C-alpha positions as CSV (number, residue, x, y, z in Angstrom):
1,M,84.6,120.1,74.8
2,T,81.8,122.5,73.6
3,F,81.3,126.0,74.9
4,E,78.4,125.0,77.1
5,E,80.2,122.1,78.7
6,A,83.2,124.3,79.3
7,R,81.1,127.1,80.9
8,A,79.3,124.8,83.1
9,E,82.6,124.1,85.1
10,F,82.3,127.5,86.6
11,P,79.4,127.3,89.1
12,V,79.3,131.0,89.8
13,L,78.0,131.5,86.2
14,E,74.7,129.6,87.1
15,R,73.7,132.5,89.3
16,Y,75.6,135.5,88.0
17,A,76.6,137.3,84.9
18,Y,80.1,137.3,86.2
19,L,81.8,140.0,84.2
20,N,84.7,141.2,86.5
21,A,87.7,138.8,85.5
22,G,89.8,142.0,85.2
23,T,89.7,142.0,89.1
24,T,89.3,138.2,89.8
25,G,88.3,135.5,87.5
26,P,85.6,132.8,88.2
27,L,86.9,129.6,89.9
28,H,86.8,126.3,87.8
29,R,85.6,123.1,89.6
30,A,88.8,121.4,88.8
31,T,90.8,124.2,90.5
32,V,88.8,124.0,93.7
33,A,88.8,120.2,93.6
34,A,92.5,120.1,93.5
35,I,92.8,122.5,96.2
36,V,90.3,120.8,98.6
37,E,91.9,117.4,98.0
38,Q,95.4,118.8,98.8
39,A,94.2,120.5,101.9
40,E,92.5,117.4,103.2
41,R,95.8,115.3,102.3
42,D,97.7,118.0,104.4
43,L,95.2,117.8,107.3
44,R,95.6,114.0,107.3
45,D,99.3,113.5,106.4
46,G,100.9,116.6,107.5
47,R,103.1,119.2,105.4
48,T,106.7,117.6,105.8
49,G,109.0,115.2,104.7
50,K,111.2,114.7,101.6
51,A,108.4,113.6,99.3
52,Y,106.3,116.4,100.1
53,F,109.1,118.9,99.5
54,E,110.0,117.2,96.2
55,R,106.3,117.4,95.1
56,M,106.3,121.1,96.0
57,L,109.3,121.6,93.7
58,A,107.8,119.6,90.9
59,L,104.5,121.6,91.0
60,R,106.6,124.8,90.9
61,D,108.2,123.6,87.6
62,E,104.7,122.7,86.2
63,A,103.4,126.1,87.1
64,R,106.5,127.7,85.4
65,Q,105.7,125.6,82.3
66,G,102.1,126.8,82.3
67,F,103.0,130.3,82.5
68,A,105.7,130.1,79.9
69,A,103.0,128.5,77.6
70,V,100.7,131.5,78.1
71,L,103.4,134.0,77.2
72,G,105.0,131.8,74.4
73,V,108.5,131.8,76.1
74,E,110.9,129.2,77.6
75,P,110.2,128.3,81.3
76,S,113.7,129.3,82.3
77,H,112.7,132.9,81.9
78,I,109.7,132.7,84.2
79,A,109.9,133.6,87.9
80,L,107.0,132.7,90.2
81,V,105.7,135.5,92.1
82,D,102.4,136.3,94.1
83,S,101.2,139.3,92.0
84,T,101.9,141.6,89.1
85,T,102.7,144.3,91.9
86,R,105.3,142.1,93.2
87,G,106.8,141.3,89.8
88,C,106.9,145.1,89.0
89,G,108.6,145.8,92.3
90,I,111.3,143.1,91.8
91,V,112.3,144.6,88.4
92,L,112.3,148.3,89.5
93,A,114.3,147.5,92.7
94,G,116.7,145.6,90.8
95,F,117.6,148.6,88.6
96,G,119.0,150.4,91.5
97,L,117.5,153.7,90.2
98,T,118.4,157.1,91.7
99,P,116.9,160.5,91.4
100,E,119.0,161.2,88.4
101,D,117.3,158.5,86.6
102,E,113.9,158.7,84.8
103,V,111.2,156.0,84.5
104,I,108.4,156.9,82.0
105,T,104.9,155.5,82.7
106,T,101.4,156.8,81.7
107,D,98.4,158.3,83.4
108,Q,96.3,155.2,82.8
109,E,98.3,152.8,85.0
110,H,97.1,150.9,88.0
111,F,98.8,151.4,91.4
112,G,100.3,147.9,91.0
113,L,102.7,149.4,88.6
114,T,102.8,153.1,89.6
115,G,103.3,152.2,93.4
116,P,106.6,150.4,92.7
117,V,107.6,153.0,89.9
118,Y,107.2,155.8,92.6
119,A,109.2,153.8,95.3
120,S,112.0,153.2,92.9
121,G,113.6,156.5,93.7
122,A,113.7,157.6,90.1
123,R,112.1,160.7,88.7
124,V,108.8,159.6,87.3
125,V,107.8,160.9,84.0
126,I,103.9,160.5,83.3
127,T,102.6,160.8,79.8
128,T,99.2,160.2,78.1
129,A,98.7,156.6,77.2
130,D,99.8,156.7,73.8
131,E,102.8,155.3,71.9
132,D,104.0,158.6,70.4
133,A,103.7,160.4,73.8
134,I,105.8,157.7,75.5
135,L,108.5,157.9,72.7
136,G,108.4,161.7,72.7
137,A,109.1,161.8,76.6
138,I,112.3,159.9,76.4
139,T,115.6,161.8,77.5
140,P,119.1,160.8,78.0
141,R,118.1,160.1,81.7
142,T,115.4,157.7,80.8
143,K,116.4,154.2,82.2
144,L,113.0,152.3,81.8
145,I,109.7,152.6,80.3
146,A,107.1,150.9,82.5
147,T,103.4,150.6,81.2
148,S,100.6,148.2,80.6
149,E,100.0,146.3,77.3
150,V,96.2,146.6,77.9
151,L,95.1,149.6,80.0
152,W,93.0,148.6,83.0
153,T,90.8,151.6,82.5
154,T,90.0,151.9,78.9
155,G,90.9,148.6,77.6
156,R,93.1,150.1,74.8
157,R,96.1,147.9,73.7
158,L,99.4,149.8,73.3
159,D,101.9,148.7,70.7
160,L,104.7,148.1,73.1
161,H,106.9,146.3,70.4
162,R,107.0,149.6,68.5
163,V,107.8,151.4,71.7
164,K,110.7,148.9,72.3
165,A,112.0,148.9,68.8
166,E,111.9,152.8,68.5
167,S,113.4,153.6,71.9
168,G,115.9,150.8,72.4
169,L,115.2,151.1,76.1
170,P,114.2,148.4,78.7
171,V,110.4,147.9,78.8
172,L,108.5,146.7,81.8
173,V,105.0,145.5,80.9
174,D,102.0,145.3,83.5
175,G,100.3,142.4,81.9
176,A,97.4,142.0,84.4
177,Q,94.7,142.8,81.6
178,S,96.4,140.9,78.9
179,A,98.1,137.7,79.9
180,G,95.4,135.0,79.7
181,A,93.0,137.4,78.1
182,I,94.4,138.0,74.7
183,A,97.2,136.0,72.7
184,V,100.5,137.6,74.0
185,E,103.6,137.8,72.1
186,V,106.4,138.9,74.4
187,G,109.2,139.1,71.6
188,E,111.9,141.5,72.5
189,L,110.0,143.0,75.5
190,D,112.2,142.8,78.5
191,F,109.8,142.1,81.5
192,Y,106.2,140.9,81.5
193,T,104.0,140.4,84.6
194,V,101.2,138.0,85.0
195,S,98.2,138.2,87.5
196,A,97.1,134.6,87.6
197,Q,93.9,135.2,89.6
198,K,92.3,137.4,86.9
199,W,92.0,136.0,83.4
200,L,93.7,132.7,84.2
201,C,91.2,132.0,87.0
202,A,93.7,130.7,89.3
203,P,93.7,130.9,93.3
204,E,95.2,133.9,95.0
205,P,98.0,134.9,95.4
206,T,99.6,133.6,92.3
207,G,101.4,135.2,89.3
208,A,104.6,135.3,87.2
209,L,107.3,137.5,86.1
210,Y,108.9,137.1,82.6
211,V,112.7,138.2,82.5
212,R,114.3,138.3,79.2
213,D,117.9,138.7,80.6
214,P,118.0,137.6,84.2
215,E,121.4,139.1,84.5
216,S,120.2,142.6,83.7
217,V,118.7,143.3,87.2
218,R,120.0,142.8,90.6
219,I,118.4,140.5,93.3
220,V,117.4,142.9,95.9
221,A,114.9,140.9,97.8
222,P,116.1,137.2,97.7
223,S,113.8,134.5,98.9
224,Y,114.8,131.0,100.0
225,A,113.7,129.9,96.4
226,S,116.2,132.4,95.0
227,Q,119.4,130.4,95.7
228,S,121.0,127.2,94.6
229,S,123.5,127.3,97.5
230,Y,124.3,129.6,100.2
231,E,126.8,130.1,103.0
232,L,126.2,130.8,106.8
233,S,127.3,134.4,106.2
234,G,124.2,134.8,103.8
235,A,126.3,134.7,100.5
236,F,124.5,132.8,98.0
237,V,124.7,131.5,94.4
238,P,121.5,132.5,92.6
239,K,119.5,130.0,90.7
240,E,119.9,129.8,86.9
241,G,117.6,131.9,84.8
242,A,114.6,133.8,86.2
243,A,113.9,131.4,89.0
244,R,116.3,133.6,91.0
245,F,113.5,136.2,91.4
246,D,111.0,133.7,92.7
247,S,109.3,135.5,95.5
248,G,109.2,132.9,98.0
249,W,107.0,130.1,99.5
250,T,103.7,129.2,97.8
251,G,101.6,126.6,99.6
252,V,101.1,123.2,98.1
253,P,97.3,123.5,97.9
254,T,97.7,126.9,96.1
255,L,100.2,125.3,93.8
256,V,98.1,122.5,92.9
257,G,95.1,124.8,92.2
258,L,97.3,127.1,90.1
259,V,98.5,124.2,87.9
260,A,94.9,122.9,87.6
261,A,93.7,126.3,86.5
262,L,96.4,126.8,83.9
263,D,95.2,123.6,82.4
264,T,91.5,124.4,82.1
265,H,91.5,126.9,79.3
266,P,90.3,125.8,75.9
267,A,92.4,126.3,72.6
268,W,89.6,128.6,71.3
269,R,89.7,130.9,74.4
270,Y,91.1,134.1,72.7
271,E,88.8,134.2,69.8
272,R,85.7,133.6,71.9
273,A,86.7,136.3,74.4
274,A,87.3,138.8,71.6
275,E,84.0,137.9,70.0
276,M,82.2,138.5,73.3
277,A,83.9,141.7,74.0
278,A,83.0,143.0,70.4
279,S,79.4,141.9,71.0
280,C,79.3,143.7,74.4
281,A,80.6,147.0,72.9
282,E,77.9,146.9,70.3
283,L,75.2,146.2,72.7
284,L,76.3,148.7,75.2
285,G,76.8,151.4,72.5
286,E,73.1,151.7,72.1
287,H,72.5,152.8,75.5
288,V,75.8,154.4,76.9
289,E,79.1,156.0,75.9
290,V,81.4,153.2,75.3
291,V,85.2,154.4,75.6
292,T,87.1,151.3,74.6
293,V,88.5,151.2,71.2
294,P,86.9,148.1,69.2
295,G,89.3,145.1,68.9
296,H,91.8,146.0,71.5
297,S,91.1,143.7,74.3
298,T,88.5,141.8,76.5
299,L,87.6,145.0,78.5
300,V,84.7,147.2,77.7
301,S,84.5,150.5,79.7
302,F,81.7,152.8,79.3
303,R,80.6,156.2,80.8
304,P,77.2,155.8,82.6
305,P,74.7,158.8,82.6
306,G,74.7,158.7,86.4
307,D,76.8,157.8,89.4
308,P,79.0,154.8,88.3
309,A,79.2,153.3,91.9
310,E,75.3,153.4,92.3
311,L,75.0,151.7,88.9
312,V,77.4,148.9,89.8
313,Q,75.4,148.3,93.1
314,E,72.1,148.2,91.0
315,L,73.6,145.9,88.7
316,A,74.8,143.7,91.5
317,A,71.4,143.5,92.9
318,R,70.3,142.0,89.6
319,S,73.1,139.4,89.8
320,V,75.1,141.4,87.2
321,I,78.8,141.8,88.5
322,V,80.8,144.6,87.0
323,R,83.4,147.0,88.0
324,E,83.5,150.6,88.8
325,L,86.8,152.4,88.1
326,P,87.1,155.0,91.0
327,G,87.8,158.6,90.2
328,R,87.3,157.9,86.3
329,N,83.5,158.0,85.8
330,L,83.9,154.6,84.3
331,V,82.3,151.2,84.6
332,R,84.2,148.2,83.2
333,V,82.8,145.0,81.8
334,S,85.2,142.0,81.6
335,C,84.4,139.6,78.8
336,G,86.1,136.1,79.2
337,W,86.0,133.0,77.0
338,W,83.2,131.7,79.3
339,T,81.1,134.7,78.8
340,S,77.8,134.1,77.0
341,P,75.4,136.2,75.0
342,G,73.0,135.8,77.8
343,D,75.2,137.4,80.2
344,L,75.5,140.5,78.0
345,E,71.9,140.7,77.5
346,R,71.4,140.7,81.3
347,V,73.8,143.7,81.4
348,V,71.8,145.4,78.8
349,D,68.5,144.7,80.4
350,A,69.6,145.9,83.7
351,L,70.7,149.2,82.0
352,R,67.3,149.6,80.5
353,R,65.6,149.3,83.8
């Protein structure tokens, strides 16, 4: 399939320069068709019966395999969750942290990570978003390092494999701006979250959590999907692998949409997205201050000369969809594999005006 043919499967791109996959990606025709077909089937035939339940389980297995392919890991290490926030919360709660423990994070994290970190009960140590700063903040009380691989603010990519190797500590990765956007190598990293509605263009709410060693954290909030058997008392036997951390029921229409979405990305997606991000940074650099380090990710953040919120509204009026980063005086452009040179020219043209 050519780029033009693949891009044509996203109808929103016919009207907009849609450059906000860092929040929610565009929906593919096949994804919506699968959801609608299943919803109509549910309307006609109901949502019950052995066959219906077995199909739901099979779809969960397919989704688990799809996420595993994105991260380059075994499906048995993937839990199905509804968001990166949920994945982070599962891990942090499972550590059983106390005020005597420390969790290191950075000053560039999304609340989807910092909220669960704060709620964990541990002492929160905040550093600048830099590998040396993270490593320099470690003390004997440090139990976990929790940070993003790609920062949602500046698009910088941190070398978390170095952090893991030099610290020897468990590392929880917020992968919301990396999984599906850039080629990910999980390697020795302990936990990795995925927000499927972003770069994977899946329906909401969907996501995944990679767990290298499922025995390393407790199950604090079990769902029905967590157990392989249970007693009337509530005592239960956890499922094998990371499936024990599945966050619960996902409707069959959402599951079929998720599976369809995971199957719509071409093999050349990462190279194409990187090419568009590089072109975007070069074009914007002629007009505004670009703060994103070249070659790090598919996000391009810049500091506008005026009010960021007003600029985003002005661009939206010209059918150019980008994102303001509140409190940081930045505007962010998300470049996907579906982004065209014409989309980027529309951003620059709107800035000139």
